[in-house]
N, C-alpha and C positions, 0 to 999 in steps of 0.2 A: 622336180620339172627338168630332169637331165634328158638332154638329147644328144649326148656324145655318141658319136658313131652312126648317126643318122646321115642319110644322104641329103644333098642340098634340096632335092625336089620333095623330101619328107619333112623338112623343117617347118614347124608351125610358123604362121605369120607373125608379125610384131604385135598385132592386135591380140591374137590367140595367147601369145606368150604373156602379154600384159595382163590379160584376163586371169590366166593361171597364176601368176605371180600375186595379183590382187587377191585372189582366193586364198593362197597360202599365207600371205602377210596378214589377212584378216583372221587367221586362226587364233587359237589361244596363245597369247604371249607368255614366254617363259622367263623364269628368273635368270639373271646373268650367270649364276653358277651352272644352271642347266644348260644355258646357251653355249658357255665356254667349253663344255664337254661335248656337246652335240653338233655344233655347227661344222659344216664341211669345209674342205679346203678348195672346193670348187668356186666358180664365179657365180654372182648373183646379186640379188638386191636384198636389203634389210630394212626394217622399221623398228623405230623406238617408240614405246608407249609409256604413259604415266597416267596417274589419277588426275582428275581436273583441278585438285588442290595443288598440284605441283605447277608453279607458274600460272596461277589461276587467271591472270590477265591475258593469257594467250588462248586462242581458239585451237581447235584440233578435232578432226573427225574421230567419232567414237569407233572402237573396234567392234566389228559386228558379232564376234564370238563372246567378247567380255565388255559390254557397253560402258562398264565403270572405268574403263581405260580409253585414253584418247591419244591419237597419233601425234607425236612431236617431231620426228625427223625420219627422212628416207635417204637411204644411201645405196651406193653400188661398190662392188669390189671384184677384182680379178681372183682374190682369195678371200672368201667370207670369213674363215678362221683368222688369217693374218690380220685383216682390216679390223675386226672386231676385237679379238683378244690382244694383238700386239699393239694396236694403235688406239682405238676407242677406249679401251679400258687400261691404258698405261701412260700414254704420252700426249700432252697438249700440243707439243710442236709439230705433230703429224696428224692431228685430228681436229678438223673443223668443228665437229660436234662438241669436243671437250673444251676447246676455246670458246665456244658460244656458251656452253653451260657455265664455265668459269666466269664469263662476262656477266651472265645473269645472276651469278652468286657473289659478285665482288663485294656487295654490301655486308656479306658474312665473313669478311676478313680474308678472303683468298688473296695470296700473295704472288707476284710474278718476278722474274728477272730476266734480263737480256742475254742471250747466248748469241746465235746468229738470228734470232727472232725472240718474240715474247714467248716465254713458258712459265708454267707454275714452278714454284719451288718444290723440291722433292717432297716435303711433308704434305703440301697441298695437293700434289699429284696423288698421294695416297688417300687424302681426305676426299678428293673429288671421286676417286674410284670407289670409295666406301659409300658416298652419297648416291652414286649411279646404282650400285647394287641395292641400296635401300629403297630407291624411288623408281627405277625404270625396268622395263620388261622388254623383250626382244622377240620379233618374228623374222624369218627369212625365207627366201625361195631361191633355189639355184637356177641359173640361166646361163647359156653359153655366151650370150652377147647382151649384158645387162644394161648397157648405156641407153638404148631407146626405150627399154622398158621402164628404167629409172625416170627418165625425162617425161614419159607419158603420165606415170604415176604422180610425179610432182605437180605437173599441170593440172591434173584431175583432182588431186587431194589437198593441195595447199598446206604441206606440213609447216607448222609455224616457225620452226627453227631453220628450215631451208631458206636460202637466199637465191642461190643460182638456179635458174629455170623456173622461178616462181613468177606469175604475172605481177606486174608493179602494184596493182590494187590489193594484192594479197600479202605483200611484204609487211612484216610487223615492225612498226617503229621501235618497240621495245627491244626487239632482238637486233636490229640495226644499231641502236644506241649501246647495247650491251657488247656487241662486237667491237665498236669504236673505243668504248671505255677499256676494254681488255687490251686492245692493241695499243693504246696510250698509256698504259699502266707501267710500262718500262721502256727505256730507250737505251740505245748503245752508249757506253762510257766514253766520254769526250776525252782525248789526250791532253 
């Protein structure tokens, strides 16, 4: 959905861009290995999908191309490749998604440490990345101004792992509790 080089009067409306993004995000989700090789450096929105057995207590809209997968999280990026590959698949310190997943998985023994914030210990960063590769799939859509597209899609689809931009009645208590548990799992060392 690239519109680079288009004149302002040729730019699709926010609604048209949202519909096109939704169409692309609803396509067949790919494995994270495929995504890491194929995702562009352009800006856009992305969606994380999983089987209903992953966090079975959480709702999620089914993927229209693969109904056995459901939506977990929506995000936006100025560089899709950078956000997905360098942040979401590597570092809990810079990824809200990773911190939320770690919070939901704390009962499995994920460990954290305080740096300038709570982060997973290096071994568990690797373990979470492996878990993501085993359980999650991804779709994305390029867009030159992804913020309004993401905001509209979050309001419409209520991804269960999203907190910001979600109507209060769609906030998931289990996700809020997991985020709190993760954030409380390590504190600064007192001198």
